[in-house]
C-alpha positions as CSV (number, residue, x, y, z in Angstrom):
1,M,68.5,4.9,-40.1
2,A,68.1,2.7,-37.1
3,E,66.7,6.0,-35.6
4,E,64.0,6.3,-38.0
5,S,63.2,2.6,-38.3
6,R,62.7,2.7,-34.0
7,I,60.6,5.6,-34.0
8,F,58.6,4.1,-36.7
9,E,58.9,0.7,-34.4
10,L,57.0,3.3,-32.2
11,Y,54.1,4.7,-34.0
12,D,53.5,1.1,-35.4
13,Q,51.0,0.7,-32.0
14,K,49.2,3.8,-31.5
15,L,49.5,6.2,-34.7
16,K,46.5,5.3,-36.5
17,F,44.8,8.2,-39.3
18,R,41.4,8.1,-40.3
19,N,40.8,11.3,-41.1
20,Y,44.3,12.0,-42.4
21,V,45.3,10.5,-46.4
22,P,49.2,11.5,-45.4
23,N,51.3,12.1,-48.4
24,D,55.0,11.0,-47.0
25,E,55.2,6.8,-48.6
26,R,56.1,6.5,-45.3
27,F,53.3,6.7,-43.3
28,K,50.7,5.5,-46.1
29,K,50.8,2.3,-43.7
30,Y,48.5,3.6,-40.6
31,V,45.9,4.5,-43.0
32,V,42.6,2.9,-41.4
33,P,40.4,2.0,-44.6
34,P,36.9,4.6,-43.7
35,V,34.1,2.9,-41.7
36,K,31.0,2.1,-43.6
37,P,28.0,3.0,-41.4
38,V,25.6,1.3,-39.6
39,I,22.2,1.2,-41.2
40,L,20.3,1.5,-38.0
41,K,16.6,1.3,-40.2
42,D,15.9,-2.4,-39.7
43,H,16.8,-1.9,-35.2
44,V,14.4,0.9,-35.3
45,D,11.4,-1.1,-37.2
46,D,12.1,-4.1,-34.7
47,F,11.8,-1.7,-31.2
48,I,9.1,0.1,-33.4
49,N,7.1,-3.2,-33.8
50,K,7.5,-4.6,-30.6
51,A,6.5,-1.1,-28.6
52,K,3.1,-1.1,-30.7
53,S,3.0,-4.4,-29.1
54,F,3.0,-3.8,-25.4
55,S,0.3,-4.6,-24.0
56,Y,0.4,-1.1,-22.3
57,F,-0.9,0.9,-25.1
58,K,-4.0,-1.6,-25.9
59,N,-5.3,-0.3,-22.6
60,E,-7.5,1.3,-22.2
61,L,-6.2,4.7,-19.5
62,D,-6.9,5.6,-16.6
63,I,-8.8,9.0,-15.9
64,K,-7.8,9.3,-12.8
65,A,-3.6,8.9,-13.6
66,L,-3.7,11.8,-16.2
67,A,-6.9,14.2,-14.4
68,P,-4.4,16.9,-12.8
69,K,-3.7,17.3,-8.4
70,K,-4.6,18.8,-6.8
71,A,-3.8,22.2,-5.9
72,D,-2.9,22.5,-2.3
73,W,-1.4,18.8,-2.7
74,D,2.0,20.4,-1.7
75,F,0.8,21.9,0.6
76,K,-0.4,19.0,2.3
77,R,2.9,17.6,1.4
78,L,4.8,20.1,3.2
79,I,3.0,20.5,6.4
80,Q,2.0,16.7,7.1
81,D,4.9,16.3,9.2
82,K,3.9,19.5,11.5
83,L,1.0,17.8,11.4
84,D,1.5,14.3,12.6
85,R,3.9,16.0,15.4
86,L,1.2,18.3,16.3
87,D,-0.8,15.3,16.5
88,R,2.1,13.0,18.8
89,R,1.8,16.5,21.3
90,T,-1.8,16.7,21.2
91,K,-2.7,13.0,22.2
92,Q,0.5,13.2,24.9
93,K,-1.0,16.0,26.4
94,I,-4.6,15.1,26.7
95,N,-3.1,11.0,28.4
96,D,-1.5,13.9,30.6
97,L,-4.1,15.4,31.6
98,V,-5.8,12.3,32.5
99,Y,-3.1,10.9,34.7
100,D,-2.8,14.4,36.7
101,K,-7.1,14.2,37.6
102,Y,-6.6,10.3,38.0
103,K,-3.4,11.5,40.6
104,N,-5.8,14.0,42.1
105,N,-8.2,12.3,43.2
106,D,-10.9,14.0,41.0
107,S,-13.7,12.0,41.8
108,E,-16.6,15.1,39.7
109,F,-13.6,14.0,36.4
110,F,-14.3,10.0,36.3
111,G,-18.1,9.4,37.9
112,V,-16.3,7.8,41.5
113,S,-12.7,8.3,43.4
114,V,-10.9,5.9,43.1
115,D,-10.6,4.6,46.1
116,E,-14.6,3.5,46.2
117,M,-13.5,1.8,42.9
118,R,-11.4,-0.3,44.8
119,E,-13.9,-0.6,47.7
120,G,-16.4,-1.4,45.5
121,S,-13.5,-4.6,43.8
122,K,-13.2,-6.3,46.7
123,S,-16.8,-6.4,48.1
């Protein structure tokens, strides 16, 4: 008997019958009364009324926001990095060409040579 009471003491904390009705009288005290379902109708009605009064639904929707995107929008997005890189390289090469012409003192390119510009600034 002592061992049996010790087992029931251990079960006191853990044992709960929610859906099962035991036949043994010793387990009847572990039966939990059925839970009443929560009525959500009032909560849902309040939520729907708040949603109806939300200002977004009162205003007219922007037609541009609903318009479909152009067919090539994803293509442009995919190649934008490559176009940016190409643009940077092009500008760098143009700068290199201008620097080379300036370094070689090409008067046809600039109209006047660098030496003539220096002499003109001294006068």
